C-alpha positions as CSV (number, residue, x, y, z in Angstrom):
1,M,96.6,99.6,77.5
2,G,95.8,102.3,79.9
3,N,97.6,105.3,81.2
4,I,99.6,104.6,84.8
5,K,96.6,106.2,86.7
6,N,94.2,103.9,85.6
7,L,96.2,101.2,85.7
8,L,96.7,102.0,89.2
9,G,93.5,102.7,90.3
10,K,91.9,99.6,88.9
11,R,95.0,97.3,91.2
12,I,93.4,99.8,94.0
13,Q,89.9,98.3,93.3
14,E,91.0,94.8,93.2
15,L,92.8,95.0,96.2
16,R,90.1,96.3,98.0
17,T,87.5,94.4,96.6
18,S,89.5,90.8,97.3
19,K,89.4,91.9,100.6
20,N,85.7,92.4,100.7
21,I,86.1,96.2,101.6
22,K,83.5,98.0,100.6
23,Q,84.3,101.5,99.1
24,G,83.2,103.7,102.0
25,K,85.0,101.9,104.8
26,L,88.1,102.1,102.8
27,A,87.4,105.9,102.5
28,E,87.1,106.1,106.0
29,I,89.7,104.3,106.9
30,V,92.0,106.3,104.8
31,G,90.4,109.6,106.0
32,I,89.2,110.5,102.5
33,G,85.8,110.8,100.9
34,K,84.4,108.2,99.4
35,K,83.7,110.1,96.3
36,S,87.6,110.9,96.6
37,L,88.1,107.1,96.5
38,S,86.4,106.8,93.5
39,Y,87.9,109.1,91.8
40,I,91.3,107.6,92.4
41,E,90.1,104.0,91.7
42,R,88.9,105.3,88.1
43,G,92.3,106.8,87.4
44,L,90.9,110.5,87.6
45,E,92.8,111.4,90.6
46,Q,95.8,110.2,92.5
47,K,98.1,112.2,95.3
48,P,101.1,110.2,96.5
49,G,100.2,110.6,100.0
50,E,96.7,109.2,99.6
51,F,97.9,106.4,97.5
52,R,100.6,105.5,99.9
53,Q,97.9,105.6,102.5
54,L,95.5,103.5,100.4
55,L,98.3,100.7,100.2
56,Y,98.8,101.0,103.9
57,S,95.5,100.2,104.7
58,L,95.1,97.4,102.1
59,A,98.4,96.0,103.7
60,A,99.7,95.8,100.4
61,E,103.3,96.0,99.2
62,Y,103.9,98.1,96.6
63,R,105.4,95.5,94.1
64,R,101.9,93.9,94.2
65,V,100.4,97.2,92.8
66,F,103.1,98.2,90.2
67,V,104.0,94.5,88.8
68,P,101.9,93.1,86.1
69,K,100.3,90.1,86.9
70,E,100.9,89.1,83.7
71,P,103.3,90.3,80.8
72,V,102.3,93.5,79.0
73,Y,103.9,94.3,75.9
74,S,104.6,98.4,74.9
75,K,105.9,99.6,71.9
76,G,107.1,102.5,74.3
77,I,109.5,100.0,76.0
78,K,111.4,97.5,74.3
79,G,109.9,94.0,74.6
80,W,108.2,92.4,77.4
81,I,107.9,94.1,80.5
């Protein structure tokens, strides 16, 4: 399992592609560069304000991003999360 930035970035990318929005178009809507969005989706850089704006622009609820689609077992947390 990757780190939280990687997981959140992947979810942003999944939401974007599920709505058939190109990376450049979403970056323009949010007001960031395409390169910045690429970094976010790859888990390299995430600023809370940009993340919040991405969710708003994708009309996504926070729980759709933070709650895994399938249960994930983590050694750091007792049992399934």
